[in-house]
Structure formats: C-alpha cells, structure tokens
Backbone as a printed PyTorch tensor [residue, N CA C, xyz], in Angstrom:
tensor([[[ 53.1770,  68.0060, -24.1070],
         [ 52.5210,  68.7950, -23.1430],
         [ 54.4760,  69.6230, -22.4640]],

        [[ 54.5320,  71.0510, -21.8760],
         [ 55.8990,  71.4320, -22.0220],
         [ 55.3650,  72.1570, -20.3260]],

        [[ 56.3620,  72.2740, -19.4610],
         [ 55.8970,  72.8580, -18.5050],
         [ 57.4400,  73.3260, -17.8610]],

        [[ 57.1690,  74.9600, -17.8370],
         [ 58.1520,  75.6500, -17.8060],
         [ 58.4880,  76.1920, -16.1990]],

        [[ 59.6810,  76.3810, -16.1690],
         [ 60.7850,  76.4480, -14.8640],
         [ 60.9750,  77.5310, -14.9100]],

        [[ 60.9600,  78.4100, -13.6160],
         [ 61.6090,  79.8730, -13.6990],
         [ 62.8310,  79.9840, -12.7420]],

        [[ 63.9960,  80.3570, -13.2930],
         [ 65.0330,  80.2440, -12.6200],
         [ 64.9480,  81.4590, -12.3250]],

        [[ 65.8190,  82.2610, -11.1430],
         [ 66.1570,  83.5920, -10.8420],
         [ 67.2690,  83.4360,  -9.6800]],

        [[ 67.7690,  84.4480,  -9.6450],
         [ 68.7030,  84.7670,  -8.6650],
         [ 68.2910,  85.6020,  -7.8390]],

        [[ 68.8340,  85.9480,  -6.9470],
         [ 68.7310,  86.8840,  -5.3460],
         [ 69.4790,  87.4540,  -5.3830]],

        [[ 69.6610,  88.9370,  -5.9210],
         [ 71.4880,  89.3090,  -5.6100],
         [ 71.3350,  89.3830,  -3.5990]],

        [[ 70.3180,  89.6800,  -3.4030],
         [ 70.3920,  89.9930,  -2.4110],
         [ 71.2450,  89.4480,  -0.4400]],

        [[ 70.8710,  88.0570,  -1.4030],
         [ 71.3290,  87.3380,  -0.2120],
         [ 72.1780,  86.2900,  -1.1430]],

        [[ 72.4270,  86.4060,  -2.4700],
         [ 73.2700,  85.7560,  -3.3680],
         [ 73.0420,  84.4640,  -3.3020]],

        [[ 72.0240,  83.6460,  -3.3980],
         [ 71.1090,  82.4660,  -3.8930],
         [ 70.6860,  82.1520,  -4.9930]],

        [[ 69.7230,  81.1620,  -5.5590],
         [ 69.4370,  81.3010,  -6.4890],
         [ 67.6380,  80.3760,  -6.1520]],

        [[ 67.0950,  80.7330,  -6.6770],
         [ 65.6720,  79.9500,  -6.5180],
         [ 64.8450,  79.8220,  -7.5330]],

        [[ 64.0020,  79.0940,  -8.0230],
         [ 63.2960,  78.3540,  -8.9250],
         [ 61.7290,  78.9250,  -8.6940]],

        [[ 60.4050,  78.4160,  -9.8870],
         [ 59.2710,  78.4890,  -9.5700],
         [ 58.7300,  77.9460, -10.4170]],

        [[ 57.8360,  76.8760, -10.4100],
         [ 56.8660,  76.6490, -11.6570],
         [ 55.2270,  76.7880, -11.3040]],

        [[ 55.4570,  78.1180, -12.0950],
         [ 53.7780,  78.4530, -11.8120],
         [ 53.0140,  77.5900, -12.0230]],

        [[ 52.9270,  76.7140, -12.7750],
         [ 51.8870,  75.5450, -13.5610],
         [ 51.5090,  74.9190, -12.4170]],

        [[ 52.3410,  74.5380, -11.1300],
         [ 52.4840,  73.3790, -10.2610],
         [ 52.3180,  74.2210,  -8.7080]],

        [[ 52.3130,  75.6260,  -9.2620],
         [ 52.1030,  76.3530,  -7.7470],
         [ 53.3420,  76.1400,  -7.1310]],

        [[ 54.2520,  75.6910,  -7.5530],
         [ 55.4960,  75.9550,  -6.5910],
         [ 56.6600,  76.0770,  -6.5720]],

        [[ 57.3040,  77.2480,  -5.7030],
         [ 57.9970,  78.3720,  -5.5750],
         [ 59.4500,  77.7970,  -4.5550]],

        [[ 60.7330,  77.1980,  -4.3300],
         [ 61.9130,  77.5050,  -3.9630],
         [ 63.0220,  78.4990,  -4.0180]],

        [[ 63.7930,  77.9520,  -3.1360],
         [ 64.9870,  79.2440,  -2.3120],
         [ 66.2430,  78.9010,  -2.1530]],

        [[ 67.5080,  79.4040,  -1.8680],
         [ 67.9760,  78.8350,  -1.3020],
         [ 68.9880,  78.1000,  -1.6470]],

        [[ 68.8060,  78.4980,  -3.4900],
         [ 70.1110,  77.5480,  -3.8260],
         [ 71.4400,  78.1010,  -4.1640]],

        [[ 72.7830,  77.0330,  -3.9830],
         [ 73.7720,  77.9040,  -4.0660],
         [ 74.0870,  78.2660,  -5.4680]],

        [[ 73.4610,  77.6070,  -6.3690],
         [ 73.6270,  78.1970,  -7.7570],
         [ 72.4100,  77.8450,  -8.4470]],

        [[ 73.0240,  78.1650, -10.0950],
         [ 71.7940,  77.5280, -11.0200],
         [ 71.5660,  76.3210, -11.0720]],

        [[ 72.2250,  75.9840, -10.8570],
         [ 72.1250,  74.2290, -11.4470],
         [ 71.5440,  73.5490, -10.5460]],

        [[ 71.8860,  74.0670,  -9.0800],
         [ 70.9370,  73.3690,  -7.7720],
         [ 69.2980,  73.7700,  -7.7320]],

        [[ 69.3550,  75.1800,  -8.6460],
         [ 67.9660,  75.3520,  -8.2360],
         [ 67.4080,  74.3870,  -9.6480]],

        [[ 68.0140,  74.1340, -10.6010],
         [ 67.1020,  73.0130, -11.3240],
         [ 67.1360,  72.1190, -11.3540]],

        [[ 68.2430,  71.5510, -10.3090],
         [ 68.1740,  70.1200,  -9.9770],
         [ 66.5610,  70.0020,  -8.8880]],

        [[ 66.6020,  71.3020,  -7.7290],
         [ 65.5670,  71.3850,  -6.4670],
         [ 64.4470,  71.2530,  -7.4250]],

        [[ 64.2210,  71.7940,  -8.4180],
         [ 63.1480,  72.6840,  -9.2580],
         [ 62.6400,  71.2240,  -9.8600]],

        [[ 63.4210,  69.9260, -10.2740],
         [ 62.7610,  68.7110, -10.7330],
         [ 62.7370,  67.6200,  -9.8420]],

        [[ 63.3510,  68.0620,  -8.6200],
         [ 62.8630,  66.7450,  -7.6410],
         [ 61.5200,  67.8260,  -6.9520]],

        [[ 61.2310,  68.8180,  -6.9470],
         [ 59.7350,  69.2230,  -6.1290],
         [ 58.6750,  68.8790,  -7.0600]],

        [[ 59.3820,  68.8990,  -8.8330],
         [ 57.5200,  68.6990,  -9.2850],
         [ 57.8350,  67.0370,  -9.4680]],

        [[ 59.0040,  66.2280,  -9.1300],
         [ 58.6580,  64.7850,  -8.2700],
         [ 57.6730,  64.6780,  -7.8350]],

        [[ 58.2980,  64.9080,  -6.4090],
         [ 57.4330,  65.0050,  -5.2580],
         [ 55.9590,  65.3020,  -5.5010]],

        [[ 55.9880,  66.3700,  -5.9350],
         [ 54.3670,  66.5370,  -6.0520],
         [ 54.0910,  65.6030,  -7.5180]],

        [[ 54.3460,  65.3160,  -8.1220],
         [ 53.5090,  64.2480,  -8.8240],
         [ 53.4500,  62.8870,  -8.3620]],

        [[ 54.2370,  62.7000,  -7.5220],
         [ 54.7520,  61.2350,  -6.8740],
         [ 53.8270,  61.0970,  -5.6440]],

        [[ 53.0110,  62.5250,  -5.3900],
         [ 52.4420,  62.5580,  -3.1970],
         [ 51.3760,  61.6880,  -3.9420]],

        [[ 50.9400,  61.5490,  -3.0430],
         [ 49.6190,  60.1780,  -2.3590],
         [ 48.6160,  61.1530,  -1.6570]],

        [[ 47.5760,  61.3720,  -2.4490],
         [ 46.3360,  61.8770,  -1.7830],
         [ 45.5420,  60.8910,  -1.5450]],

        [[ 44.4170,  61.3370,  -0.9380],
         [ 43.1170,  60.6730,  -0.3670],
         [ 42.6720,  58.9930,  -1.3970]],

        [[ 42.2370,  58.7160,  -0.5070],
         [ 42.6480,  57.2620,  -1.1910],
         [ 41.3320,  57.2250,  -2.4460]],

        [[ 41.0070,  56.5720,  -3.6930],
         [ 40.1530,  57.1000,  -4.5620],
         [ 38.7840,  55.9070,  -4.1140]],

        [[ 37.6990,  56.6060,  -4.4760],
         [ 36.5510,  56.0930,  -4.0610],
         [ 36.6080,  54.6810,  -4.5040]],

        [[ 35.8680,  53.7820,  -3.7570],
         [ 35.7500,  52.1760,  -4.1550],
         [ 35.1340,  52.1320,  -5.8810]],

        [[ 34.8560,  52.5200,  -5.8700],
         [ 33.4980,  52.7180,  -7.5410],
         [ 34.4650,  53.1560,  -8.2570]],

        [[ 35.3590,  53.9020,  -8.0350],
         [ 36.0900,  54.4590,  -9.2330],
         [ 37.0880,  54.2430,  -9.9710]],

        [[ 37.3180,  54.3810, -11.5520],
         [ 38.0740,  53.7830, -12.1630],
         [ 39.5040,  54.5040, -11.8170]],

        [[ 40.8340,  53.7730, -11.5530],
         [ 41.9430,  54.8660, -11.4270],
         [ 42.9270,  54.4740, -12.8930]],

        [[ 42.6080,  55.5980, -13.6640],
         [ 43.9970,  54.9640, -14.6970],
         [ 45.3670,  56.1680, -14.5230]],

        [[ 46.5500,  55.4170, -14.4130],
         [ 47.7710,  55.9310, -14.3990],
         [ 48.6860,  56.6300, -15.5570]],

        [[ 49.4890,  57.6340, -15.1890],
         [ 49.9970,  57.6980, -16.7800],
         [ 51.8310,  57.8410, -16.1580]],

        [[ 52.7070,  57.1450, -16.9370],
         [ 53.6140,  57.6830, -16.6930],
         [ 54.0960,  58.8730, -17.0420]],

        [[ 55.0760,  59.9510, -16.4040],
         [ 55.7350,  60.8790, -16.4070],
         [ 56.9270,  61.1460, -16.6390]],

        [[ 57.6960,  61.6050, -17.5940],
         [ 59.2200,  61.5540, -17.9530],
         [ 59.4270,  63.2950, -18.0080]],

        [[ 60.3950,  63.6430, -17.1970],
         [ 60.8730,  64.7160, -17.1190],
         [ 62.1970,  64.7620, -18.0570]],

        [[ 62.0010,  65.6860, -18.8100],
         [ 63.4140,  65.8580, -19.9590],
         [ 63.1490,  67.3320, -20.4490]],

        [[ 64.9460,  67.9590, -20.4740],
         [ 64.4780,  69.4780, -20.9500],
         [ 64.4350,  69.1550, -22.3180]],

        [[ 63.7210,  70.2670, -22.8060],
         [ 63.5310,  70.5300, -23.9330],
         [ 64.8840,  71.4890, -24.8800]],

        [[ 64.7480,  70.3250, -25.8980],
         [ 65.8080,  71.3160, -27.1120],
         [ 66.2030,  73.0260, -27.1250]],

        [[ 64.8430,  73.2840, -26.8200],
         [ 64.6820,  74.9100, -26.8330],
         [ 64.9840,  75.0290, -25.3120]],

        [[ 65.5190,  74.6090, -24.7480],
         [ 65.9050,  75.2610, -23.0710],
         [ 67.8830,  75.5480, -23.3810]],

        [[ 67.6730,  76.7480, -22.2300],
         [ 68.8270,  76.9020, -22.2360],
         [ 69.7810,  76.7420, -21.2500]]])
C-alpha cells in the first residue's frame, strides 16, 4: 500500500504546507519542504495511533503494525 503526501509552497506567506488526501490531513506554516514532510509524517503517525472509543466487549480486535518508509520512487 502506498500513501501519497502532497507538499506545496504558499508563496503568499513564504511557507510550506502538506496534505494527505487519503486521510483528510492538511497542514500549513512549515518553514521549508523538509519540515513540511516531517510534519506530515508526524500527523499520519498521530492519526494512526489515536485511540477512539473502546471496542465493544464482544468484538475481536486485531492489531497491525504500520511502518512509514519513503518510497524509492519519491523525489
């Protein structure tokens, strides 16, 4: 599975931002491209680790470990 992060420069304010469309994540106010990418990874990790409502007592919970690594095709 691949997850796309969109990095963009806001020339009006001289800052960078990011978006993760598949997860409805958007962030702005980053000083440079590297900071935008790092903040996007932090936002993805936060969303994946967030605890929701407790599972119903009669449900079976299956956990998966997800690791974020940059795709070899990424520029």
